[in-house]
C-alpha positions in Angstrom: 77.1 -42.2 188.0 76.4 -43.0 184.2 76.1 -46.1 182.6 77.4 -46.9 179.6 76.5 -50.5 177.3 78.1 -51.2 174.3 75.7 -53.3 171.4 77.9 -55.3 168.7 76.8 -57.3 165.7 79.7 -59.2 164.4 80.7 -62.7 162.4 77.8 -62.4 160.1 77.2 -59.4 157.7 77.6 -55.8 157.9 79.0 -55.8 161.6 78.6 -52.3 163.2 78.9 -51.6 167.3 76.8 -48.6 169.1 77.2 -46.8 172.3 74.1 -45.7 174.9 74.3 -44.2 178.4 71.7 -43.6 180.3 69.5 -44.6 177.5 70.9 -42.0 175.4 72.5 -43.2 172.1 75.9 -41.8 171.7 77.4 -43.6 168.8 76.8 -46.4 166.0 78.8 -46.6 163.3 79.1 -50.0 161.0 82.7 -51.6 161.1 82.9 -51.1 156.8 83.1 -47.6 156.8 87.0 -47.5 158.6 88.4 -50.4 157.0 86.7 -49.7 153.9 85.6 -52.8 153.3 81.9 -53.3 152.1 79.8 -55.2 154.4 82.9 -56.4 156.6 82.1 -58.6 158.4 84.4 -59.2 161.3 84.6 -58.1 164.8 84.1 -54.6 164.5 86.9 -53.0 166.5 87.3 -49.3 165.0 84.2 -48.9 165.1 84.3 -50.0 169.0 87.0 -47.9 169.3 85.2 -44.7 167.9 82.0 -45.2 170.1 84.6 -45.3 172.8 86.3 -41.9 172.2 82.8 -40.3 170.7 81.5 -41.0 174.4 84.4 -40.2 176.4 85.5 -42.8 177.8 87.7 -46.1 178.6 86.9 -49.7 178.1 86.9 -49.8 181.9 83.8 -47.3 182.2 82.0 -49.7 180.0 78.6 -51.2 182.7 77.1 -53.8 180.1 78.5 -55.2 176.4 75.3 -56.5 174.5 76.3 -58.8 171.5 73.4 -59.2 169.0 72.3 -62.5 168.7 73.3 -66.0 170.5 75.8 -68.2 168.5 75.5 -70.8 170.3 72.0 -71.3 168.9 72.7 -70.4 165.9 75.2 -73.4 165.7 72.4 -75.5 166.8 70.6 -74.9 164.0 73.3 -75.0 161.1 74.1 -78.3 162.8 70.8 -79.1 163.1 70.0 -78.4 159.1 73.2 -80.7 158.3 71.3 -83.2 160.0 68.6 -82.9 158.3 70.3 -82.9 154.9 73.3 -85.1 155.4 75.1 -86.4 153.6 74.6 -83.4 151.1 75.3 -80.2 151.7 78.7 -81.9 153.6 81.0 -79.5 152.2 79.2 -76.3 153.0 79.2 -77.7 156.3 83.2 -78.1 156.3 83.6 -74.7 154.5 82.0 -73.4 157.9 82.8 -74.9 160.8 86.9 -73.9 161.1 85.5 -70.1 161.5 82.5 -71.2 164.0 84.8 -72.8 165.9 87.7 -70.5 166.1 85.7 -67.4 166.2 81.9 -67.5 166.1 81.9 -70.0 169.7 84.7 -67.1 171.7 82.6 -64.0 171.7 83.8 -63.1 174.6 87.1 -63.6 174.1 87.1 -61.4 171.0 85.4 -58.7 172.6 88.0 -58.8 175.8 90.8 -58.9 173.3 89.4 -55.5 171.9 88.7 -53.9 174.3 91.9 -54.0 176.3 91.0 -56.8 178.7 89.8 -53.3 180.6 86.2 -54.4 180.4 85.1 -55.3 184.3 81.2 -55.3 183.5 78.8 -57.8 182.1 78.0 -59.7 179.5 74.0 -60.3 177.7 73.4 -61.7 174.7 69.7 -61.0 172.8 68.6 -63.1 170.7 68.9 -62.2 166.7 65.2 -61.0 166.4 65.1 -59.8 169.4 68.0 -56.7 168.8 66.2 -56.5 166.1 62.7 -55.7 167.8 64.9 -53.8 170.6 66.3 -51.8 167.7 62.7 -51.1 165.8 60.9 -50.0 169.3 62.9 -48.4 171.5 64.6 -45.3 169.3 61.3 -45.5 168.0 58.6 -42.1 169.2 55.0 -44.7 170.2 55.0 -45.3 174.0 53.3 -48.4 173.0 53.0 -50.2 168.9 52.7 -53.6 167.9 56.2 -54.4 166.0 56.8 -57.2 162.4 60.9 -57.9 162.0 61.5 -60.2 158.9 64.7 -60.8 157.2 67.4 -64.4 156.1 67.9 -65.9 159.3 68.5 -64.8 162.8 69.1 -68.3 164.9 66.0 -69.8 164.4 63.4 -67.4 163.6 63.5 -65.2 160.2 59.9 -63.3 160.6 58.6 -62.3 164.2 55.1 -60.1 165.7 55.6 -59.3 169.4 54.6 -55.9 171.3 56.3 -52.8 172.9 55.3 -51.2 176.1 57.4 -48.5 178.0 60.7 -50.3 178.8 59.9 -53.8 177.3 59.4 -55.8 173.9 58.1 -59.5 174.0 58.1 -61.3 170.7 54.7 -63.5 170.5 54.7 -65.5 167.4 57.8 -66.7 165.0 58.1 -68.2 161.6 61.6 -70.1 161.6 63.8 -71.3 159.3 64.1 -72.4 156.4 60.8 -70.8 155.7 62.6 -67.1 155.2 60.5 -64.0 153.3 64.7 -62.8 153.3 65.9 -66.3 152.2 63.3 -65.7 149.3 63.8 -62.6 147.9 67.4 -63.4 148.1 67.3 -66.8 146.0 66.1 -63.9 143.1 69.1 -62.0 143.8 71.2 -64.3 143.0 69.4 -65.5 140.2 69.0 -62.1 138.1 72.4 -62.2 138.8 73.0 -60.0 142.1 74.6 -60.4 145.0 73.3 -61.8 148.2 73.3 -59.8 151.2 73.9 -56.3 149.0 72.0 -56.8 145.6 68.9 -56.5 146.8 67.6 -53.3 146.4 69.0 -53.6 142.7 65.8 -55.7 142.6 63.5 -53.7 143.6 65.2 -50.8 141.7 64.9 -53.1 138.7 61.0 -54.0 139.1 59.2 -51.0 137.7 60.7 -52.0 134.6 58.9 -55.2 134.7 55.4 -57.2 134.4 54.5 -59.3 137.4 53.6 -62.4 135.0 55.4 -65.2 137.2 54.0 -63.6 140.7 51.2 -66.4 140.1 54.0 -69.1 139.3 55.7 -68.1 143.1 53.1 -68.1 144.8 51.9 -71.4 143.5 55.4 -73.1 142.9 57.7 -71.7 145.9 55.5 -70.3 148.6 53.0 -71.1 150.5 51.5 -67.9 151.4 48.5 -67.8 154.0 45.9 -65.2 154.9 47.2 -64.2 158.1 50.6 -63.6 156.0 52.4 -67.2 157.4 53.7 -68.9 155.1 56.2 -71.9 153.5 59.0 -72.1 150.6 58.9 -75.1 149.1 62.3 -76.7 150.1 62.8 -78.3 146.3 63.5 -75.4 144.5 66.1 -73.6 146.8 69.7 -75.1 148.0 70.4 -73.2 150.8 70.4 -75.4 153.0 72.6 -78.3 151.6 74.5 -76.2 148.6 76.5 -73.6 148.1 74.1 -71.2 146.4 70.7 -70.4 147.0 69.4 -71.9 144.0 69.0 -75.2 142.4 67.8 -77.1 138.7 64.5 -78.0 139.1 64.0 -73.5 140.2 65.8 -72.5 137.3 63.7 -75.0 135.2 60.7 -73.0 136.0 61.6 -69.9 134.7 63.3 -71.6 131.9 67.1 -69.8 132.0 69.9 -70.3 134.1 71.0 -67.6 136.5 72.4 -64.4 135.4 76.1 -63.7 135.2 76.7 -60.5 136.9 78.6 -59.0 133.7 75.7 -60.2 131.7 72.6 -57.9 129.7 69.5 -58.3 131.7 66.5 -59.0 129.3 62.6 -58.1 129.7 62.4 -61.1 131.3 64.2 -61.4 133.9 63.6 -57.8 135.0 59.4 -59.6 134.9 60.8 -61.8 137.4 62.1 -58.9 139.4 58.9 -57.7 139.4 57.2 -61.1 140.3 59.0 -61.4 143.8 58.7 -57.7 144.7 55.2 -58.3 144.1 55.0 -61.3 146.0 57.4 -59.8 149.3 54.9 -56.4 149.0 51.4 -58.9 149.2 53.5 -61.1 151.9 54.7 -57.6 154.2 50.7 -56.7 153.4 49.2 -60.1 155.1 51.5 -60.2 157.7 50.7 -56.1 158.9 46.9 -57.1 158.6 47.2 -59.9 161.2 49.3 -58.2 163.5 47.6 -55.5 163.6 44.6 -57.6 164.2 46.3 -59.6 166.9 47.8 -56.7 169.0 45.1 -54.3 168.6 47.8 -51.6 168.0 47.5 -48.5 165.8 51.4 -48.2 165.4 53.4 -50.5 164.1 57.6 -50.7 164.7 60.0 -52.5 161.7 63.2 -53.9 161.2 64.7 -56.8 159.5 66.8 -56.6 156.5 63.2 -56.4 154.9 62.2 -54.1 156.2 64.6 -52.1 153.5 62.5 -52.6 151.1 61.1 -49.3 150.9 58.1 -50.2 148.4 56.3 -52.4 150.5 56.5 -50.1 153.5 55.1 -47.2 151.2 52.3 -49.4 150.9 51.9 -50.7 154.5 52.0 -46.8 155.2 49.4 -45.8 152.2 47.0 -49.6 152.1 47.9 -51.0 155.8 45.7 -50.5 158.7 48.1 -48.7 160.9 47.9 -44.7 162.3 51.8 -44.7 162.0 54.8 -46.6 161.2 58.2 -46.3 162.4 61.5 -48.0 160.8 64.5 -48.3 162.4 67.1 -47.0 160.0 69.8 -49.4 160.0 67.3 -52.2 159.4 69.9 -54.6 159.3 72.4 -57.0 160.9 74.5 -53.8 161.3 70.9 -52.1 164.0 71.0 -55.6 166.2 74.3 -53.5 167.4 72.0 -50.8 168.1 68.9 -52.9 169.2 71.3 -55.2 171.8 72.4 -51.8 173.3 69.1 -50.9 174.0 67.9 -54.2 175.0 70.5 -53.9 177.8 69.4 -50.5 179.2 66.0 -51.1 178.9 64.7 -54.7 179.8 68.1 -56.3 181.0 68.1 -53.4 183.5 64.9 -52.5 183.7 64.9 -48.4 182.9 61.9 -46.7 182.1 61.9 -45.0 178.6 60.0 -41.6 177.7 58.3 -41.7 174.4 56.3 -38.4 173.6 54.7 -40.0 170.6 55.8 -37.2 168.2 59.9 -37.5 167.4 61.9 -40.5 167.3 65.2 -40.9 169.9 67.4 -42.2 166.5 68.7 -38.6 165.9 68.3 -38.2 162.4 70.3 -41.3 162.3 72.9 -39.1 162.6 75.6 -41.0 164.5 79.0 -42.1 162.8 81.7 -39.5 163.4 82.3 -36.0 162.4 85.7 -33.5 161.3 85.7 -30.1 162.3 87.3 -27.3 159.5 90.4 -27.1 160.5 91.0 -30.4 160.2 90.4 -30.3 157.0 91.7 -27.1 156.3 95.6 -28.7 157.6 95.0 -32.2 155.3 94.0 -29.9 152.2 96.8 -28.0 152.6 99.4 -30.9 153.1 98.1 -32.3 150.3 98.0 -29.1 148.0 94.4 -29.2 147.8 92.5 -25.9 146.1 90.1 -25.0 147.9 88.1 -22.2 148.9 86.5 -21.6 152.9 83.3 -19.4 153.9 83.1 -17.7 157.3 79.3 -17.6 156.0 77.4 -20.7 155.4 75.0 -18.5 152.9 78.0 -18.0 151.0 78.5 -21.6 150.9 75.1 -22.1 150.1 74.9 -19.6 147.1 77.8 -20.9 145.8 76.8 -24.0 145.8 73.5 -23.5 144.7 74.8 -21.7 141.5 76.8 -25.0 140.6 73.9 -26.9 140.8 71.7 -25.5 138.5 74.2 -25.1 136.5 74.2 -28.8 136.2 77.3 -30.3 138.2 77.0 -33.0 140.5 78.1 -32.2 144.0 80.0 -34.1 147.4 78.7 -33.4 150.4 80.5 -34.9 153.2 79.3 -32.6 156.2 78.4 -33.1 160.3 78.2 -37.3 161.6 77.9 -39.9 159.6 74.8 -41.2 159.2 74.1 -45.3 160.6 72.7 -47.8 158.2 72.5 -48.0 154.7 71.1 -44.5 153.4 73.4 -41.3 153.0 70.8 -39.2 155.2 72.8 -35.6 153.4 76.2 -35.8 155.5 77.7 -38.2 152.9 76.2 -37.4 149.9 76.1 -36.8 146.8 74.0 -33.8 144.9 72.7 -33.2 142.2 69.5 -31.1 140.4 66.4 -33.3 140.2 64.9 -31.0 137.3 67.9 -32.0 135.1 66.8 -34.8 132.8 70.5 -36.1 132.4 71.3 -36.1 136.3 70.3 -40.0 136.6 72.4 -41.3 133.7 74.9 -38.8 134.1 75.3 -39.7 138.2 75.5 -43.1 137.2 77.7 -44.0 134.2 80.2 -41.3 135.1 79.9 -41.2 138.8 78.6 -43.8 140.4 80.0 -46.6 137.5 76.8 -48.8 137.9 73.9 -49.7 135.8 72.5 -47.4 134.3 68.7 -49.1 135.6 69.0 -47.5 139.0 67.0 -44.8 140.5 68.1 -42.1 142.5 66.5 -40.2 145.8 65.0 -37.0 146.3 66.0 -35.2 149.4 62.9 -32.8 149.4 62.3 -29.6 151.9 60.3 -31.4 154.6 57.4 -28.5 154.6 57.1 -29.2 150.7 56.7 -32.9 150.4 53.0 -33.1 150.2 53.5 -30.1 146.6 55.4 -32.8 145.1 55.0 -36.9 146.4 51.7 -38.6 147.8 53.1 -38.1 151.0 51.9 -36.5 154.3 54.2 -36.9 156.8 58.1 -36.9 157.1 60.3 -39.5 155.4 63.5 -38.2 156.8 65.0 -41.7 156.7 64.8 -42.6 153.1 62.5 -46.1 153.7 59.6 -44.6 152.4 58.6 -44.8 148.7 55.4 -42.9 147.0 54.0 -42.2 144.0 54.9 -37.9 142.3 51.7 -36.5 142.7 49.4 -36.1 139.6 50.0 -32.2 138.9 54.0 -33.2 138.5 53.7 -35.4 136.1 53.7 -35.1 132.8 51.7 -36.6 130.3 53.4 -39.6 128.7 51.2 -42.8 128.9 51.0 -43.6 125.8 54.7 -43.1 125.0 55.6 -45.5 127.9 52.9 -48.0 126.4 55.3 -47.9 123.6 58.4 -48.6 125.6 59.7 -52.0 127.3 62.6 -52.0 129.6 65.5 -49.6 130.3 63.3 -47.9 126.8 61.5 -46.2 129.7 64.1 -44.2 130.9 64.4 -41.7 127.4 61.6 -40.5 128.6 60.9 -37.6 130.7 58.1 -38.6 132.5 57.5 -35.4 135.4 59.0 -32.2 136.4 61.8 -33.6 138.6 62.8 -36.3 136.0 66.2 -37.3 138.0 64.0 -39.1 141.1 61.0 -40.1 139.2 61.0 -43.9 138.5 59.9 -45.3 135.6 56.1 -46.0 137.3 55.9 -42.7 138.9 58.0 -43.5 142.2 60.2 -41.8 144.4 62.0 -43.2 147.9 61.2 -40.0 149.4 63.5 -37.8 151.9 62.9 -34.7 153.7 65.1 -32.6 155.5 64.2 -30.1 157.8 66.9 -27.2 159.6 66.7 -30.2 163.4 68.7 -32.3 162.0 70.1 -31.3 159.0 70.9 -27.4 159.1 73.5 -27.0 156.2 71.8 -29.2 153.7 68.3 -27.4 154.5 69.5 -23.8 154.3 71.7 -25.0 150.3 68.1 -26.8 149.5 66.2 -23.3 151.1 69.0 -21.2 149.1 67.9 -23.3 146.2 64.0 -22.9 145.9 64.5 -19.5 146.5 66.7 -19.3 143.3 64.5 -21.9 140.6 61.3 -22.5 143.0 62.6 -26.5 143.7 62.6 -27.4 146.8 64.0 -31.0 146.1 67.0 -32.1 144.8 69.1 -35.6 143.9 70.6 -37.3 146.8 72.5 -40.3 146.4 74.9 -42.2 148.9 78.7 -40.8 148.6 80.7 -44.0 147.0 81.4 -46.2 144.1 81.1 -49.4 143.1 82.0 -52.0 145.2 82.8 -49.7 148.1 81.2 -47.7 151.5 79.5 -44.9 151.7 83.0 -42.4 152.9 83.9 -41.8 156.7 85.9 -39.3 156.2 87.6 -36.3 153.9 90.3 -38.4 152.7 87.5 -40.8 151.4 85.5 -38.0 150.0 88.5 -36.4 148.3 89.2 -39.6 146.5 86.3 -40.6 146.0 85.7 -36.8 144.0 88.9 -37.2 142.2 88.3 -41.2 141.4 85.0 -40.3 139.6 84.0 -36.9 137.2 82.2 -35.0 140.6 82.5 -31.9 140.1 82.8 -30.1 142.9 83.0 -31.7 147.1 81.8 -29.3 150.0 83.2 -30.6 153.4 82.2 -28.3 156.0 83.0 -25.1 154.9 85.7 -26.0 152.3 84.1 -26.0 148.8 86.4 -27.8 146.2 86.4 -27.2 142.4 87.3 -29.9 140.4 89.0 -27.9 137.3 91.2 -26.6 140.2 92.6 -30.1 141.9 96.1 -31.4 141.0 95.5 -34.8 138.8 95.4 -37.5 141.6 97.4 -40.6 140.5 96.0 -43.6 139.6 92.9 -41.6 139.2 92.2 -41.9 135.6 93.2 -45.6 135.3 91.0 -46.1 137.7 87.8 -45.0 136.0 88.7 -46.0 132.2 88.6 -49.7 134.1 84.5 -48.6 134.8 84.5 -47.4 131.5 85.3 -50.6 130.5 84.1 -53.2 131.7 
């Protein structure tokens, strides 16, 4: 009889649920996709409901429920931190207490309620970084590998390394709170005017516009970095232990200005600060990788934890690091802890074998969320009187959509199972022509309603990745940054050298300018027939017509909202932006044929006037 394990992450950031049947990943999803609350930290009741529905079971068929950290240990850290800094930090301590006393110390009670008191199996609680380690290693293709997990903080650990062999992971060393690379990067995220725990990727995207002229200052004053990658932060500059902000007055004086307000223009100094913390972060990760390689003797590395979403650092570790290959958990942050806890329970708690073939991972393209049937979609569109075109043959659909892309149109794609993790990987994506000089600014300003400096990622046919980028392997999860090949760049070095900051965006830098960042880099996703049938066929059609195997791929959402889940979400996003066309499985909708949607124009104006 099959065994079913439900993994849960909740009550901190980006809660999620994952279900494993006999070691096979059946389903995984973040709660935000259902509630439409970005990074929803609440109990993932709807994600749990989806996972059970996808598995075709009720709560009574679950054998184990695994939670992704140990709340008692986390509460211990909260108390000890307060006592260490008391009486400073009293306000933040008392603000945290009600939620801890009501919810976070009573996890089984919350789970029992969500499962309708029908669950009769075992509970297990993994440590936070054990969940990350399990999520990194168990789905990987490697029979054995070194494991590195780096984030803000779990219970006490902020950075760990260990090894995975067969059906076991073992953590060997850790760096403990308050010394945290994740917290350091988040402090700069806050200082630069972005939201902590969601805006870190903006800092990474901003960095190439600046020069790392503050890197030495950061290494001198803020972080004591050792050759083996271990480090200590100078806590005199930070406020996250005893206050309500990440940084304090000493930090602000060090860089000569107060924190940037979210609506303020970003100046060159702030771009230089972003470049500096990005360079320091990359150096820390590289030193950690070298240390782990030397200590473990492993040829392969598995990565998880929020810092593993730093694609630039990942790319450097692959190119410059000592490992032959790396696997990065696509849901590297807290959401992935749900999957890690479930896999830990199956392999390490229950002692079941793991079979890794050394070639392909078992993450299934991270396409682990819900899918929607064509008839269901057509019925919904008829119900709202939305005109649409339905294609019996996917080749005909691909022909039409390729023509739209060539004409400079932005096309939403909602087809197949929703992605698990923060990246849209071709099933909940907005696509555009990477050859277009205006596509990057158009998508940012008219569809995403976001900062103009933000880069877009290329999606490229796997068989052509080495024709455009300095990458010699698949990158199916958009977690590696690599340079655009020299023969695809344009000779603009002198022109670029005369410009500063976002002025560099005006220069056409390569034959695929919409996905080439100002430092000639790109965050790459590769596509193959196995993982992405419809998208792969569309891209091959586009290649046949244009000779180019590259498209723009950005997440199907607008600023402040999660990636779309359902066709209803997709249609609303389509109508509330200047997107030109929408693909819902075998259905195509064109904007000019749609009746007006109430509130759409007012919504767009609110962002354009922001």
